[in-house]
LUMTISE-841877 format. One line per field, with one value per atom (N, C-alpha, C, O, CB): x, y, z; residue in three letters; residue number from 1; atom name. Coordinates in steps of 0.02 Angstrom, whole numbers, m for minus. Glycine has a CB too. Example, Ala and Ser with C-alpha at 12.3 -4.5 7.8 and 13.67 -1.06 7.14 Angstrom:
<sites>
x <- 660|615|660|712|565|642|684|645|670|704
y <- m284|m225|m165|m166|m224|m112|m53|2|57|m30
z <- 390|390|390|423|452|354|357|394|402|286
code <- ALA|ALA|ALA|ALA|ALA|SER|SER|SER|SER|SER
pos <- 1|1|1|1|1|2|2|2|2|2
site <- N|CA|C|O|CB|N|CA|C|O|CB
</sites>
This chain:
<sites>
x <- 4478|4411|4411|4365|4382|4464|4468|4474|4444|4527|4511|4519|4453|4438|4574|4414|4349|4302|4266|4317|4303|4261|4282|4240|4263|4347|4371|4355|4339|4446|4360|4341|4268|4249|4356|4226|4154|4139|4095|4115|4175|4165|4187|4160|4203|4234|4256|4211|4191|4330|4195|4156|4083|4054|4159|4054|3984|3971|3923|3962|4009|3997|4009|3974|4042|4060|4072|4012|3992|4136|3985|3927|3867|3831|3910|3856|3800|3811|3763|3793|3872|3888|3876|3849|3961|3896|3885|3811|3789|3920|3773|3700|3668|3623|3668|3689|3663|3680|3639|3690|3741|3762|3721|3699|3838|3711|3671|3599|3569|3672|3572|3504|3500|3453|3481|3548|3549|3554|3521|3609|3595|3602|3536|3516|3658|3504|3440|3386|3347|3416|3384|3336|3350|3303|3337|3413|3431|3412|3388|3506|3423|3405|3330|3308|3429|3291|3218|3194|3147|3185|3226|3208|3223|3183|3244|3281|3299|3251|3233|3370|3230|3181|3115|3083|3172|3094|3030|3034|2985|3012|3091|3099|3100|3076|3163|3128|3132|3065|3053|3184|3020|2955|2907|2894|2929|2880|2834|2770|2743|2817|2746|2685|2625|2626|2682|2574|2513|2478|2475|2465|2451|2413|2356|2359|2458|2307|2251|2228|2211|2192|2227|2210|2162|2170|2274|2111|2064|2082|2094|1991|2083|2097|2039|2004|2163|2028|1976|2012|2046|1920|2005|2040|1991|1939|2091|2007|1970|2014|2074|1952|1984|2021|2082|2075|1976|2141|2203|2239|2297|2188|2206|2238|2282|2270|2184|2333|2377|2388|2377|2444|2410|2421|2480|2490|2357|2520|2575|2546|2507|2632|2564|2540|2589|2634|2533|2580|2628|2642|2700|2604|2593|2609|2656|2685|2546|2662|2705|2777|2818|2677|2792|2860|2911|2896|2865|2969|3021|3040|3044|3083|3053|3073|3139|3184|3081|3143|3204|3210|3258|3262|3161|3163|3126|3068|3133|3158|3125|3076|3086|3177|3024|2972|2916|2927|3001|2854|2796|2790|2766|2733|2812|2803|2868|2866|2765|2925|2988|2992|2980|3048|3007|3012|2945|2943|3050|2891|2825|2804|2819|2773|2768|2741|2685|2656|2714|2671|2615|2564|2581|2640|2502|2446|2410|2396|2398|2396|2361|2300|2303|2408|2243|2183|2189|2177|2116|2208|2221|2156|2152|2258|2106|2046|1986|1992|2058|1928|1864|1829|1817|1819|1814|1780|1708|1695|1817|1661|1591|1552|1535|1561|1540|1502|1431|1397|1538|1409|1341|1290|1302|1329|1233|1179|1154|1132|1121|1157|1136|1061|1022|1155|1040|970|934|955|960|880|842|865|833|847|918|942|916|899|1020|913|895|960|995|842|976|1040|1029|978|1084|1077|1075|1100|1078|1118|1146|1172|1179|1180|1240|1184|1185|1251|1253|1173|1306|1371|1401|1373|1366|1457|1492|1534|1542|1536|1560|1606|1669|1666|1573|1726|1790|1839|1829|1821|1891|1938|2009|2029|1929|2047|2116|2164|2160|2131|2210|2258|2329|2342|2247|2375|2446|2480|2470|2477|2518|2555|2629|2659|2542|2659|2730|2768|2755|2741|2815|2856|2908|2922|2889|2938|2990|3049|3082|3015|3062|3117|3097|3139|3143|3034|3012|2976|2949|3070|2976|2941|2865|2842|2962|2828|2756|2720|2741|2735|2667|2623|2552|2533|2629|2513|2444|2395|2410|2433|2337|2284|2217|2211|2294|2165|2096|2054|2060|2067|2012|1965|1894|1880|1977|1849|1779|1739|1760|1767|1680|1635|1579|1535|1606|1582|1529|1555|1516|1484|1618|1647|1661|1688|1711|1643|1659|1734|1774|1632|1752|1822|1864|1926|1853|1834|1871|1857|1812|1852|1895|1887|1885|1912|1944|1854|1852|1912|1919|1788|1957|2016|2074|2065|2003|2134|2194|2254|2255|2204|2304|2366|2423|2434|2382|2459|2516|2572|2561|2496|2632|2692|2682|2706|2712|2647|2637|2582|2572|2700|2547|2492|2427|2425|2504|2374|2308|2265|2258|2276|2236|2193|2122|2110|2217|2075|2006|1959|1960|1988|1919|1870|1816|1787|1838|1804|1754|1694|1644|1786|1699|1641|1659|1717|1612|1607|1614|1557|1501|1616|1572|1521|1528|1584|1527|1475|1407|1397|1429|1356|1351|1336|1286|1286|1311|1244|1191|1221|1270|1141|1190|1210|1187|1130|1180|1231|1210|1156|1148|1271|1119|1067|1099|1158|1022|1057|1080|1121|1172|1021|1100|1133|1178|1203|1082|1189|1229|1304|1322|1208|1346|1419|1438|1404|1459|1493|1516|1534|1567|1578|1513|1527|1601|1637|1483|1622|1689|1683|1664|1716|1701|1694|1745|1801|1703|1725|1768|1769|1719|1744|1826|1833|1867|1920|1873|1835|1863|1892|1861|1808|1952|1981|2022|2052|2023|2024|2063|2129|2130|2024|2183|2250|2277|2276|2298|2300|2328|2387|2396|2274|2427|2482|2466|2511|2547|2403|2380|2329|2294|2350|2323|2273|2203|2186|2274|2162|2093|2053|2066|2059|2005|1963|1892|1850|1966
y <- 869|843|768|741|858|733|661|647|598|631|688|676|688|651|722|736|748|690|667|813|665|608|545|507|595|535|475|481|431|466|541|551|535|504|622|557|545|470|445|583|435|363|325|271|337|352|320|340|297|339|403|429|405|388|505|404|385|314|306|389|262|195|194|159|144|231|234|266|243|273|318|351|305|303|415|268|220|165|145|189|141|89|115|78|65|176|206|213|198|275|236|243|175|169|277|124|56|31|m1|8|45|24|60|28|39|124|162|137|131|237|122|95|28|16|87|m16|m82|m75|m111|m124|m29|m18|7|m15|32|52|78|24|21|134|m20|m75|m124|m147|m111|m141|m188|m159|m195|m204|m95|m62|m65|m77|11|m53|m55|m126|m135|m31|m176|m246|m263|m295|m294|m241|m255|m221|m250|m231|m160|m125|m162|m168|m52|m186|m222|m288|m308|m235|m323|m386|m375|m417|m423|m319|m305|m284|m292|m251|m257|m236|m295|m320|m176|m316|m373|m356|m300|m397|m403|m393|m403|m446|m442|m364|m371|m435|m453|m309|m470|m530|m537|m509|m592|m575|m592|m661|m673|m539|m707|m777|m802|m786|m821|m840|m870|m943|m981|m863|m963|m1032|m1060|m1023|m1036|m1126|m1160|m1214|m1258|m1191|m1211|m1258|m1295|m1268|m1221|m1357|m1395|m1397|m1383|m1468|m1414|m1415|m1461|m1519|m1438|m1436|m1474|m1469|m1490|m1546|m1442|m1436|m1374|m1324|m1433|m1378|m1320|m1310|m1354|m1329|m1249|m1231|m1184|m1142|m1198|m1190|m1143|m1083|m1090|m1177|m1025|m963|m946|m904|m904|m979|m977|m908|m894|m1022|m865|m800|m758|m710|m762|m774|m735|m761|m736|m735|m810|m838|m783|m736|m895|m790|m741|m737|m788|m757|m676|m669|m706|m706|m594|m738|m773|m843|m878|m734|m866|m934|m979|m965|m938|m1033|m1077|m1122|m1138|m1119|m1142|m1185|m1141|m1087|m1228|m1165|m1124|m1112|m1059|m1157|m1160|m1152|m1143|m1135|m1210|m1144|m1135|m1064|m1016|m1148|m1059|m993|m961|m902|m948|m999|m971|m986|m1039|m1000|m939|m954|m1006|m1014|m889|m1041|m1088|m1069|m1041|m1161|m1085|m1069|m1133|m1174|m1018|m1142|m1202|m1181|m1138|m1247|m1213|m1204|m1252|m1312|m1217|m1225|m1266|m1294|m1353|m1225|m1250|m1271|m1228|m1169|m1268|m1260|m1225|m1231|m1286|m1255|m1174|m1173|m1150|m1090|m1126|m1197|m1181|m1189|m1245|m1227|m1134|m1135|m1110|m1092|m1094|m1107|m1084|m1132|m1192|m1075|m1106|m1146|m1194|m1173|m1102|m1259|m1310|m1307|m1290|m1380|m1323|m1325|m1376|m1434|m1342|m1355|m1399|m1396|m1427|m1470|m1360|m1354|m1289|m1242|m1356|m1287|m1226|m1197|m1230|m1240|m1136|m1105|m1037|m1004|m1097|m1017|m953|m898|m840|m954|m915|m866|m898|m960|m837|m857|m882|m916|m961|m825|m896|m924|m893|m847|m999|m920|m895|m950|m1004|m834|m935|m981|m942|m886|m1013|m972|m939|m990|m1051|m907|m965|m1006|m987|m929|m999|m1035|m1023|m1046|m1102|m1061|m1001|m1014|m1008|m972|m966|m1044|m1038|m1021|m1055|m1104|m967|m945|m959|m932|m868|m1000|m1017|m983|m994|m1094|m940|m902|m949|m1002|m841|m929|m970|m986|m1037|m936|m942|m954|m999|m1013|m888|m1023|m1070|m1039|m1075|m1107|m972|m940|m945|m941|m866|m955|m964|m910|m893|m1034|m883|m837|m863|m894|m763|m852|m877|m818|m765|m921|m829|m779|m813|m870|m727|m776|m801|m754|m693|m806|m783|m745|m765|m824|m756|m716|m730|m669|m612|m749|m681|m625|m620|m578|m632|m663|m661|m660|m648|m719|m671|m673|m602|m562|m716|m587|m520|m506|m551|m514|m445|m422|m459|m457|m429|m491|m525|m490|m447|m601|m507|m476|m529|m584|m425|m512|m557|m547|m581|m547|m501|m486|m469|m434|m429|m492|m476|m475|m509|m529|m434|m432|m460|m440|m359|m508|m541|m546|m567|m612|m526|m533|m504|m533|m606|m448|m416|m446|m424|m417|m496|m527|m513|m515|m604|m500|m488|m549|m572|m424|m575|m634|m611|m581|m689|m625|m603|m663|m698|m548|m674|m728|m712|m658|m737|m760|m748|m796|m785|m755|m849|m893|m958|m974|m907|m996|m1062|m1106|m1082|m1058|m1169|m1218|m1277|m1298|m1240|m1305|m1280|m1220|m1215|m1336|m1176|m1117|m1133|m1101|m1062|m1181|m1197|m1227|m1263|m1247|m1210|m1237|m1310|m1325|m1196|m1356|m1427|m1439|m1399|m1471|m1493|m1511|m1532|m1547|m1568|m1533|m1547|m1612|m1612|m1549|m1665|m1730|m1748|m1805|m1783|m1702|m1714|m1705|m1663|m1667|m1743|m1733|m1667|m1645|m1793|m1638|m1576|m1590|m1640|m1546|m1547|m1559|m1546|m1516|m1514|m1568|m1552|m1484|m1479|m1607|m1432|m1364|m1352|m1377|m1313|m1312|m1288|m1212|m1179|m1312|m1186|m1114|m1081|m1103|m1101|m1030|m992|m927|m892|m978|m911|m847|m821|m859|m851|m755|m721|m699|m669|m660|m714|m693|m645|m659|m755|m587|m538|m504|m508|m486|m470|m432|m358|m316|m445|m342|m273|m268|m317|m249|m210|m203|m218|m202|m133|m251|m267|m203|m154|m316|m204|m144|m157|m113|m120
z <- m2299|m2304|m2290|m2259|m2372|m2315|m2302|m2228|m2204|m2339|m2191|m2120|m2083|m2035|m2090|m2103|m2072|m2085|m2040|m2099|m2146|m2163|m2125|m2102|m2238|m2119|m2083|m2009|m1977|m2094|m1980|m1910|m1899|m1850|m1887|m1945|m1939|m1944|m1910|m1993|m1987|m1994|m1932|m1918|m2055|m1895|m1833|m1775|m1735|m1817|m1769|m1713|m1716|m1664|m1711|m1774|m1780|m1754|m1715|m1853|m1772|m1744|m1668|m1631|m1778|m1644|m1572|m1536|m1482|m1558|m1564|m1534|m1532|m1482|m1573|m1586|m1588|m1536|m1503|m1659|m1530|m1480|m1409|m1367|m1488|m1395|m1329|m1314|m1258|m1325|m1362|m1352|m1339|m1297|m1413|m1376|m1365|m1295|m1263|m1419|m1273|m1206|m1152|m1105|m1197|m1159|m1111|m1109|m1056|m1129|m1167|m1171|m1135|m1097|m1244|m1146|m1114|m1038|m1001|m1140|m1014|m941|m912|m858|m926|m947|m923|m920|m872|m967|m970|m971|m915|m882|m1038|m902|m849|m781|m738|m851|m773|m709|m698|m642|m709|m750|m744|m729|m690|m809|m758|m745|m672|m639|m793|m647|m577|m529|m478|m563|m544|m501|m502|m450|m523|m559|m564|m526|m494|m638|m529|m494|m418|m381|m516|m396|m324|m296|m236|m311|m336|m313|m317|m372|m355|m260|m262|m300|m294|m191|m339|m377|m331|m287|m437|m340|m300|m320|m378|m310|m270|m284|m234|m179|m283|m253|m209|m231|m289|m214|m183|m198|m145|m86|m200|m165|m118|m107|m154|m143|m44|m25|15|50|17|9|48|88|59|1|154|198|242|262|241|258|308|371|367|283|427|489|483|463|547|502|499|433|428|513|381|315|312|347|260|270|260|185|144|297|168|98|95|139|68|41|28|m8|m55|m15|15|m16|m72|m63|36|m129|m184|m214|m228|m238|m224|m254|m212|m237|m268|m148|m104|m103|m64|m34|m146|m147|m163|m200|m199|m136|m146|m220|m254|m103|m245|m316|m328|m286|m335|m385|m404|m378|m393|m382|m338|m311|m359|m376|m239|m380|m428|m392|m333|m466|m426|m396|m371|m345|m339|m379|m362|m288|m267|m387|m245|m174|m135|m74|m146|m169|m134|m106|m142|m182|m43|m12|3|20|m56|m1|12|84|110|m38|115|181|175|121|215|230|229|282|334|240|268|312|330|286|278|394|417|458|501|460|443|483|542|536|442|599|658|688|705|711|694|730|711|698|805|710|703|771|795|644|801|866|854|843|917|856|844|910|929|788|943|1006|996|1044|1059|933|919|949|953|843|968|996|942|889|1024|958|910|898|943|936|837|819|863|867|743|895|940|1012|1055|916|1027|1096|1127|1091|1099|1192|1229|1256|1294|1287|1237|1255|1288|1277|1193|1329|1362|1315|1320|1427|1270|1223|1154|1148|1247|1102|1034|1016|974|985|1048|1033|970|941|1025|949|890|859|888|908|800|767|750|724|702|765|750|720|726|814|689|652|673|666|575|698|721|666|642|788|647|594|620|668|536|588|601|535|485|632|535|475|488|535|460|445|451|395|336|450|415|367|337|364|400|280|249|295|287|186|344|390|449|492|417|450|501|560|602|525|565|621|609|552|628|664|659|699|755|684|670|706|701|650|678|753|755|755|781|818|726|727|722|700|670|742|742|699|704|814|656|616|636|649|540|639|653|633|643|727|606|591|642|636|521|695|745|817|863|736|828|896|920|883|897|983|1010|1009|1022|1082|993|991|939|943|1059|892|838|773|768|834|722|657|603|611|644|548|490|446|395|450|465|425|471|522|375|453|493|446|395|550|464|425|467|524|403|438|471|420|364|498|440|397|327|278|392|322|258|215|158|220|241|204|241|302|196|203|232|220|164|202|274|273|289|341|324|243|251|244|194|199|295|295|242|243|365|197|145|149|116|78|190|197|231|242|130|248|278|254|244|356|244|226|272|285|151|298|292|338|391|308|319|359|414|467|316|402|450|513|512|419|569|634|636|619|694|658|660|713|760|675|705|753|819|823|725|871|940|946|980|986|916|924|865|862|933|819|760|776|817|702|743|749|715|669|719|737|705|632|618|744|587|515|500|540|471|441|416|382|324|366|419|393|338|340|449|288|234|240|226|163|259|271|211|190|336|185|127|153|193|73|130|147|89|50|210|84|32|62|116|1|29|51|m2|m61|60|21|m25|8|69|m47|m32|m4|m4|m2|m43|m6|m3|53|67|m72|85|138|112|55|168|154|133|128|163|182|83|73|92|87|2
code <- UNK|UNK|UNK|UNK|UNK|UNK|UNK|UNK|UNK|UNK|UNK|UNK|UNK|UNK|UNK|UNK|UNK|UNK|UNK|UNK|UNK|UNK|UNK|UNK|UNK|UNK|UNK|UNK|UNK|UNK|UNK|UNK|UNK|UNK|UNK|UNK|UNK|UNK|UNK|UNK|UNK|UNK|UNK|UNK|UNK|UNK|UNK|UNK|UNK|UNK|UNK|UNK|UNK|UNK|UNK|UNK|UNK|UNK|UNK|UNK|UNK|UNK|UNK|UNK|UNK|UNK|UNK|UNK|UNK|UNK|UNK|UNK|UNK|UNK|UNK|UNK|UNK|UNK|UNK|UNK|UNK|UNK|UNK|UNK|UNK|UNK|UNK|UNK|UNK|UNK|UNK|UNK|UNK|UNK|UNK|UNK|UNK|UNK|UNK|UNK|UNK|UNK|UNK|UNK|UNK|UNK|UNK|UNK|UNK|UNK|UNK|UNK|UNK|UNK|UNK|UNK|UNK|UNK|UNK|UNK|UNK|UNK|UNK|UNK|UNK|UNK|UNK|UNK|UNK|UNK|UNK|UNK|UNK|UNK|UNK|UNK|UNK|UNK|UNK|UNK|UNK|UNK|UNK|UNK|UNK|UNK|UNK|UNK|UNK|UNK|UNK|UNK|UNK|UNK|UNK|UNK|UNK|UNK|UNK|UNK|UNK|UNK|UNK|UNK|UNK|UNK|UNK|UNK|UNK|UNK|UNK|UNK|UNK|UNK|UNK|UNK|UNK|UNK|UNK|UNK|UNK|UNK|UNK|UNK|UNK|UNK|UNK|UNK|UNK|UNK|UNK|UNK|UNK|UNK|UNK|UNK|UNK|UNK|UNK|UNK|UNK|UNK|UNK|UNK|UNK|UNK|UNK|UNK|UNK|UNK|UNK|UNK|UNK|UNK|UNK|UNK|UNK|UNK|UNK|UNK|UNK|UNK|UNK|UNK|UNK|UNK|UNK|UNK|UNK|UNK|UNK|UNK|UNK|UNK|UNK|UNK|UNK|UNK|UNK|UNK|UNK|UNK|UNK|UNK|UNK|UNK|UNK|UNK|UNK|UNK|UNK|UNK|UNK|UNK|UNK|UNK|UNK|UNK|UNK|UNK|UNK|UNK|UNK|UNK|UNK|UNK|UNK|UNK|UNK|UNK|UNK|UNK|UNK|UNK|UNK|UNK|UNK|UNK|UNK|UNK|UNK|UNK|UNK|UNK|UNK|UNK|UNK|UNK|UNK|UNK|UNK|UNK|UNK|UNK|UNK|UNK|UNK|UNK|UNK|UNK|UNK|UNK|UNK|UNK|UNK|UNK|UNK|UNK|UNK|UNK|UNK|UNK|UNK|UNK|UNK|UNK|UNK|UNK|UNK|UNK|UNK|UNK|UNK|UNK|UNK|UNK|UNK|UNK|UNK|UNK|UNK|UNK|UNK|UNK|UNK|UNK|UNK|UNK|UNK|UNK|UNK|UNK|UNK|UNK|UNK|UNK|UNK|UNK|UNK|UNK|UNK|UNK|UNK|UNK|UNK|UNK|UNK|UNK|UNK|UNK|UNK|UNK|UNK|UNK|UNK|UNK|UNK|UNK|UNK|UNK|UNK|UNK|UNK|UNK|UNK|UNK|UNK|UNK|UNK|UNK|UNK|UNK|UNK|UNK|UNK|UNK|UNK|UNK|UNK|UNK|UNK|UNK|UNK|UNK|UNK|UNK|UNK|UNK|UNK|UNK|UNK|UNK|UNK|UNK|UNK|UNK|UNK|UNK|UNK|UNK|UNK|UNK|UNK|UNK|UNK|UNK|UNK|UNK|UNK|UNK|UNK|UNK|UNK|UNK|UNK|UNK|UNK|UNK|UNK|UNK|UNK|UNK|UNK|UNK|UNK|UNK|UNK|UNK|UNK|UNK|UNK|UNK|UNK|UNK|UNK|UNK|UNK|UNK|UNK|UNK|UNK|UNK|UNK|UNK|UNK|UNK|UNK|UNK|UNK|UNK|UNK|UNK|UNK|UNK|UNK|UNK|UNK|UNK|UNK|UNK|UNK|UNK|UNK|UNK|UNK|UNK|UNK|UNK|UNK|UNK|UNK|UNK|UNK|UNK|UNK|UNK|UNK|UNK|UNK|UNK|UNK|UNK|UNK|UNK|UNK|UNK|UNK|UNK|UNK|UNK|UNK|UNK|UNK|UNK|UNK|UNK|UNK|UNK|UNK|UNK|UNK|UNK|UNK|UNK|UNK|UNK|UNK|UNK|UNK|UNK|UNK|UNK|UNK|UNK|UNK|UNK|UNK|UNK|UNK|UNK|UNK|UNK|UNK|UNK|UNK|UNK|UNK|UNK|UNK|UNK|UNK|UNK|UNK|UNK|UNK|UNK|UNK|UNK|UNK|UNK|UNK|UNK|UNK|UNK|UNK|UNK|UNK|UNK|UNK|UNK|UNK|UNK|UNK|UNK|UNK|UNK|UNK|UNK|UNK|UNK|UNK|UNK|UNK|UNK|UNK|UNK|UNK|UNK|UNK|UNK|UNK|UNK|UNK|UNK|UNK|UNK|UNK|UNK|UNK|UNK|UNK|UNK|UNK|UNK|UNK|UNK|UNK|UNK|UNK|UNK|UNK|UNK|UNK|UNK|UNK|UNK|UNK|UNK|UNK|UNK|UNK|UNK|UNK|UNK|UNK|UNK|UNK|UNK|UNK|UNK|UNK|UNK|UNK|UNK|UNK|UNK|UNK|UNK|UNK|UNK|UNK|UNK|UNK|UNK|UNK|UNK|UNK|UNK|UNK|UNK|UNK|UNK|UNK|UNK|UNK|UNK|UNK|UNK|UNK|UNK|UNK|UNK|UNK|UNK|UNK|UNK|UNK|UNK|UNK|UNK|UNK|UNK|UNK|UNK|UNK|UNK|UNK|UNK|UNK|UNK|UNK|UNK|UNK|UNK|UNK|UNK|UNK|UNK|UNK|UNK|UNK|UNK|UNK|UNK|UNK|UNK|UNK|UNK|UNK|UNK|UNK|UNK|UNK|UNK|UNK|UNK|UNK|UNK|UNK|UNK|UNK|UNK|UNK|UNK|UNK|UNK|UNK|UNK|UNK|UNK|UNK|UNK|UNK|UNK|UNK|UNK|UNK|UNK|UNK|UNK|UNK|UNK|UNK|UNK|UNK|UNK|UNK|UNK|UNK|UNK|UNK|UNK|UNK|UNK|UNK|UNK|UNK|UNK|UNK|UNK|UNK|UNK|UNK|UNK|UNK|UNK|UNK|UNK|UNK|UNK|UNK|UNK|UNK|UNK|UNK|UNK|UNK|UNK|UNK|UNK|UNK|UNK|UNK|UNK|UNK|UNK|UNK|UNK|UNK|UNK|UNK|UNK|UNK|UNK|UNK|UNK|UNK|UNK|UNK|UNK|UNK|UNK|UNK|UNK|UNK|UNK|UNK|UNK|UNK|UNK|UNK|UNK|UNK|UNK|UNK|UNK|UNK|UNK|UNK|UNK|UNK|UNK|UNK|UNK|UNK|UNK|UNK|UNK|UNK|UNK|UNK|UNK|UNK|UNK|UNK
pos <- 1|1|1|1|1|2|2|2|2|2|3|3|3|3|3|4|4|4|4|4|5|5|5|5|5|6|6|6|6|6|7|7|7|7|7|8|8|8|8|8|9|9|9|9|9|10|10|10|10|10|11|11|11|11|11|12|12|12|12|12|13|13|13|13|13|14|14|14|14|14|15|15|15|15|15|16|16|16|16|16|17|17|17|17|17|18|18|18|18|18|19|19|19|19|19|20|20|20|20|20|21|21|21|21|21|22|22|22|22|22|23|23|23|23|23|24|24|24|24|24|25|25|25|25|25|26|26|26|26|26|27|27|27|27|27|28|28|28|28|28|29|29|29|29|29|30|30|30|30|30|31|31|31|31|31|32|32|32|32|32|33|33|33|33|33|34|34|34|34|34|35|35|35|35|35|36|36|36|36|36|37|37|37|37|37|38|38|38|38|38|39|39|39|39|39|40|40|40|40|40|41|41|41|41|41|42|42|42|42|42|43|43|43|43|43|44|44|44|44|44|45|45|45|45|45|46|46|46|46|46|47|47|47|47|47|48|48|48|48|48|49|49|49|49|49|50|50|50|50|50|51|51|51|51|51|52|52|52|52|52|53|53|53|53|53|54|54|54|54|54|55|55|55|55|55|56|56|56|56|56|57|57|57|57|57|58|58|58|58|58|59|59|59|59|59|60|60|60|60|60|61|61|61|61|61|62|62|62|62|62|63|63|63|63|63|64|64|64|64|64|65|65|65|65|65|66|66|66|66|66|67|67|67|67|67|68|68|68|68|68|69|69|69|69|69|70|70|70|70|70|71|71|71|71|71|72|72|72|72|72|73|73|73|73|73|74|74|74|74|74|75|75|75|75|75|76|76|76|76|76|77|77|77|77|77|78|78|78|78|78|79|79|79|79|79|80|80|80|80|80|81|81|81|81|81|82|82|82|82|82|83|83|83|83|83|84|84|84|84|84|85|85|85|85|85|86|86|86|86|86|87|87|87|87|87|88|88|88|88|88|89|89|89|89|89|90|90|90|90|90|91|91|91|91|91|92|92|92|92|92|93|93|93|93|93|94|94|94|94|94|95|95|95|95|95|96|96|96|96|96|97|97|97|97|97|98|98|98|98|98|99|99|99|99|99|100|100|100|100|100|101|101|101|101|101|102|102|102|102|102|103|103|103|103|103|104|104|104|104|104|105|105|105|105|105|106|106|106|106|106|107|107|107|107|107|108|108|108|108|108|109|109|109|109|109|110|110|110|110|110|111|111|111|111|111|112|112|112|112|112|113|113|113|113|113|114|114|114|114|114|115|115|115|115|115|116|116|116|116|116|117|117|117|117|117|118|118|118|118|118|119|119|119|119|119|120|120|120|120|120|121|121|121|121|121|122|122|122|122|122|123|123|123|123|123|124|124|124|124|124|125|125|125|125|125|126|126|126|126|126|127|127|127|127|127|128|128|128|128|128|129|129|129|129|129|130|130|130|130|130|131|131|131|131|131|132|132|132|132|132|133|133|133|133|133|134|134|134|134|134|135|135|135|135|135|136|136|136|136|136|137|137|137|137|137|138|138|138|138|138|139|139|139|139|139|140|140|140|140|140|141|141|141|141|141|142|142|142|142|142|143|143|143|143|143|144|144|144|144|144|145|145|145|145|145|146|146|146|146|146|147|147|147|147|147|148|148|148|148|148|149|149|149|149|149|150|150|150|150|150|151|151|151|151|151|152|152|152|152|152|153|153|153|153|153|154|154|154|154|154|155|155|155|155|155|156|156|156|156|156|157|157|157|157|157|158|158|158|158|158|159|159|159|159|159|160|160|160|160|160|161|161|161|161|161|162|162|162|162|162|163|163|163|163|163
site <- N|CA|C|O|CB|N|CA|C|O|CB|N|CA|C|O|CB|N|CA|C|O|CB|N|CA|C|O|CB|N|CA|C|O|CB|N|CA|C|O|CB|N|CA|C|O|CB|N|CA|C|O|CB|N|CA|C|O|CB|N|CA|C|O|CB|N|CA|C|O|CB|N|CA|C|O|CB|N|CA|C|O|CB|N|CA|C|O|CB|N|CA|C|O|CB|N|CA|C|O|CB|N|CA|C|O|CB|N|CA|C|O|CB|N|CA|C|O|CB|N|CA|C|O|CB|N|CA|C|O|CB|N|CA|C|O|CB|N|CA|C|O|CB|N|CA|C|O|CB|N|CA|C|O|CB|N|CA|C|O|CB|N|CA|C|O|CB|N|CA|C|O|CB|N|CA|C|O|CB|N|CA|C|O|CB|N|CA|C|O|CB|N|CA|C|O|CB|N|CA|C|O|CB|N|CA|C|O|CB|N|CA|C|O|CB|N|CA|C|O|CB|N|CA|C|O|CB|N|CA|C|O|CB|N|CA|C|O|CB|N|CA|C|O|CB|N|CA|C|O|CB|N|CA|C|O|CB|N|CA|C|O|CB|N|CA|C|O|CB|N|CA|C|O|CB|N|CA|C|O|CB|N|CA|C|O|CB|N|CA|C|O|CB|N|CA|C|O|CB|N|CA|C|O|CB|N|CA|C|O|CB|N|CA|C|O|CB|N|CA|C|O|CB|N|CA|C|O|CB|N|CA|C|O|CB|N|CA|C|O|CB|N|CA|C|O|CB|N|CA|C|O|CB|N|CA|C|O|CB|N|CA|C|O|CB|N|CA|C|O|CB|N|CA|C|O|CB|N|CA|C|O|CB|N|CA|C|O|CB|N|CA|C|O|CB|N|CA|C|O|CB|N|CA|C|O|CB|N|CA|C|O|CB|N|CA|C|O|CB|N|CA|C|O|CB|N|CA|C|O|CB|N|CA|C|O|CB|N|CA|C|O|CB|N|CA|C|O|CB|N|CA|C|O|CB|N|CA|C|O|CB|N|CA|C|O|CB|N|CA|C|O|CB|N|CA|C|O|CB|N|CA|C|O|CB|N|CA|C|O|CB|N|CA|C|O|CB|N|CA|C|O|CB|N|CA|C|O|CB|N|CA|C|O|CB|N|CA|C|O|CB|N|CA|C|O|CB|N|CA|C|O|CB|N|CA|C|O|CB|N|CA|C|O|CB|N|CA|C|O|CB|N|CA|C|O|CB|N|CA|C|O|CB|N|CA|C|O|CB|N|CA|C|O|CB|N|CA|C|O|CB|N|CA|C|O|CB|N|CA|C|O|CB|N|CA|C|O|CB|N|CA|C|O|CB|N|CA|C|O|CB|N|CA|C|O|CB|N|CA|C|O|CB|N|CA|C|O|CB|N|CA|C|O|CB|N|CA|C|O|CB|N|CA|C|O|CB|N|CA|C|O|CB|N|CA|C|O|CB|N|CA|C|O|CB|N|CA|C|O|CB|N|CA|C|O|CB|N|CA|C|O|CB|N|CA|C|O|CB|N|CA|C|O|CB|N|CA|C|O|CB|N|CA|C|O|CB|N|CA|C|O|CB|N|CA|C|O|CB|N|CA|C|O|CB|N|CA|C|O|CB|N|CA|C|O|CB|N|CA|C|O|CB|N|CA|C|O|CB|N|CA|C|O|CB|N|CA|C|O|CB|N|CA|C|O|CB|N|CA|C|O|CB|N|CA|C|O|CB|N|CA|C|O|CB|N|CA|C|O|CB|N|CA|C|O|CB|N|CA|C|O|CB|N|CA|C|O|CB|N|CA|C|O|CB|N|CA|C|O|CB|N|CA|C|O|CB|N|CA|C|O|CB|N|CA|C|O|CB|N|CA|C|O|CB|N|CA|C|O|CB|N|CA|C|O|CB|N|CA|C|O|CB|N|CA|C|O|CB|N|CA|C|O|CB|N|CA|C|O|CB|N|CA|C|O|CB|N|CA|C|O|CB|N|CA|C|O|CB|N|CA|C|O|CB|N|CA|C|O|CB|N|CA|C|O|CB|N|CA|C|O|CB|N|CA|C|O|CB|N|CA|C|O|CB|N|CA|C|O|CB|N|CA|C|O|CB|N|CA|C|O|CB|N|CA|C|O|CB|N|CA|C|O|CB|N|CA|C|O|CB|N|CA|C|O|CB
</sites>
């Protein structure tokens, strides 16, 4: 009986230690899977012509710093060919926005967003990110003799397809 009791006193702590070890391995594996899976995000940015912004939520997991390893987006140009207020025009024209997306490795891709230009779209997906035009200020067409305004373009950036 003493030998059975002594075996139980030895085996029971070993069994508890093994269960704790298995639990710890399972938790570490779940944490690694969660870190490898990018979290969904959606962020709205407002840019003026020539301005750029780091898309911080898209930073690589495990990289310290809010913008380290993040792609950057630049509003290269606003093309406003709309008929100016007070002018006589043959066509209404359109407004479009040219962007440059620079990946963390330095490669750059360009795209155009517009909700009024023929064959253009207000949303595009580049490098796993979806860019959706959400607005522009000022919305009014400038007068015939007025200088072009400093446009502020709003767009939503997400890592999920736009809906």
